[in-house]
N, C-alpha and C positions, 0 to 999 in steps of 0.2 A: 504494500500500500504506500502511495506517495506521501511524503511529509507535506503538511500544510504550513507554508511559510507566510506569515502575515506581516506586511509592511504597513506600518501605521501612518496614516495621513494626518499630520498636524498643520497642514496648510503651508508647508515650507519645504523648499528643495525640489530638485528634479527627481521625483519618485520613480518615474519610468526608467531612468538610467540605472537606478538601484535595482529595480525589478529585472531589467535586462541582464545586469551583471550576475544576479542570482540564477537566472535561467541558464546563462552560459556556464557558470560554475557547476550547476547541477548536471547539465548535459555532459560537460567535458569529463567530470569525475564519475559519471555513471550513478549518481544519486537521484533517486526519484523525488521530485519536489514540485508541488503545485504552489505558484506564487500569486498572492493576492494583495492588492493595495486597497486599504479600507479604513474608515473610522467608525465602523459598525461595532458596537460593544459585543453583540452576539458572536460575530466573527472573531473578535479578539479573544473571547473566552474559549473558542474552539481551536485556537492556533496551537500547532505543535512547536513552532519557534516564532519568536517575535523580533522585529527589526524596527528601530525608531531612527530614521534619518532626520537631519535638520540642518538648515543654513539660516543665516541672519541673526536676529537678536534673540537672546535667551528668553526674555519676557514674552515676546511675540509667539515663540514656539510653545511655551507653557500655556499661554492663552489659547493657542490652537488646539492643544490637547483637551482643555477644559470647555471648549466651545460646544461640543456635542455631549449631551447629558449621558452619563454612564461610562464614558471612555476611560477616564482615569480609574474609576472603580474596577472596571473589567481588566485593565492593564495590571493594576496592583494585585488583583486576585490571581490572575494567570501566572504572574512572575513570582510574587512573594509567597503565595499559598500553594499553588500547583507546581511551582519550581520549574517552569518551562524555560528553556534557553532563550536568553535575550541579548540582543546586540544593539547598542546605541552608536550612531555614526555622527561625527563632528558635533554640532550642537545637541544632537541626540545623546551623545556621551555626556556633554556638559549638564544636561538636565538631570542626570543622576545625582548631582551634587545637592548639598543642603541649601545652598544659596548662590545666586548669581548677582554680580555687581555691574552689569551692563545697563546703562541708563537708569541708575537707581539700584535699590536692593530688592531682590525678588526671590521668593521661595521656589526651590527646586523639588524634585521628587524625594530627595533625601535618602536614596537607597545606598549610596556610598558617601560617607561623610567627607565634606570638603567645600571649598568656595571657588567659584569661577571668577577669576580676576583678569584685568587687562595685562597683556604682555608688556613687561617692562622695557623701556627704550634701551637698546644696547648698541654701542658704537659699531658702525659697519653693518648693522643688521636692520632691515626694514620691517615695519609693521604696516599692514598685516604680514604674517608669515605665510608666504604663498609660493607654491611650487614643490618640486621634488626634494626630499630630504631623507637621509639615512635613518633607519630605526634600529636601535640596539636593545636587546633584551636585558632586563634586570631581574627577571624571574622566568623560570620555565613554565610554558603553558601550551596546551594543544592548539590554541588559536594560531600560534606562530610555528607550527610544525613545518620544517624545511624552509623557514623564512628568517633565520638569524642574519642580521646585517643586510637587510634589503631596503631599497628606497620606496617610499610611498608619497602620494600627492597630498599636500596640506594646503588649507586656505582658512586662516582664522586669525583673529585679533585678540582673543581671550583664551586663557588656559585654565585647566583644572588644577587647583592647589589642594592636594589630598591632606586630610587630617592625619592619616597613617600611611606610611610608605608600603605597608604590607599589601596594599591593593594595587600597587604599580607593577605592571608586567613589561612595559617597554618605554623608552624615552627617545627623543631626538635632540639635536643640538641646534639652537638658534641664538648664538651668543651666550650660551649657557644651557643647561638641561631643561627641556620642556616635555611634559608628560605626553606620551603618544598612545598608550593603551592601559586600561585598568580592568580588574577582575575581582569579583566577589561572589563566591558560590556559583549560581547559575546565571550571573549577570556579567556582561562584558561591555566595554566601550572602547572605541577607537577615535582619536582626534582627527586622523587623516581620512581621506575618501577612498575606500577600497574600490569603488565603482569607477574611479578615475586612475587607478594605479596599475592598470594593465595586468600582466601575468602574475605579479606579486599579489595584487588585489584579488584576482580570481582564486588563487591558491588559498588566501586567507578566508574567503567566503566559503570555499569547499571545506576548509577545516572547521568552520563554524557549523556547517551542515552535518559534519561527521561527529561533532563533539557531544559527548555524554557527560554532563556534570555529575560529580560524585556526591 
């Protein structure tokens, strides 16, 4: 039976490009996956795996999740109670934080303690952090199987400042270390865009599809 992969529509980002990348990763790796883009709470509650992409402002993406009644409740139940695998991408990763400081202070999902802060100005490095950059592992995780020291595509002006480094699994360098990926139990997040990261991104998405959280 094919896995049901639900890509959650919070009104932000090119969701179709994310869906196409998952379709390609599923096909190339021989994994059966049915990909759906939705903000229907019933579909979210039925998902085998959940993906939350996001671009733009933290508060706008949170507002997009809350715009349809029952979405946040369905998402929290499926991820936190049913323990289904979850992947947040870019701002979708940042929403896992306790708080975001973009255009004021805004409450996040609070699933992984930390604060989303603006990237600090660093001599010789531009903000936003945009383009290809090397990712280095700081902890072993199945999401990065066969992907140590690979380049991924970034586009962001804010970063996730973790309360505890135990949730960090990879970093990149932009005039200093910048968090690239996080993990807690069945919850994963990546700051970069796997759907724009060519072969490395497809491998990472296939790893997510194969991943069985303990």
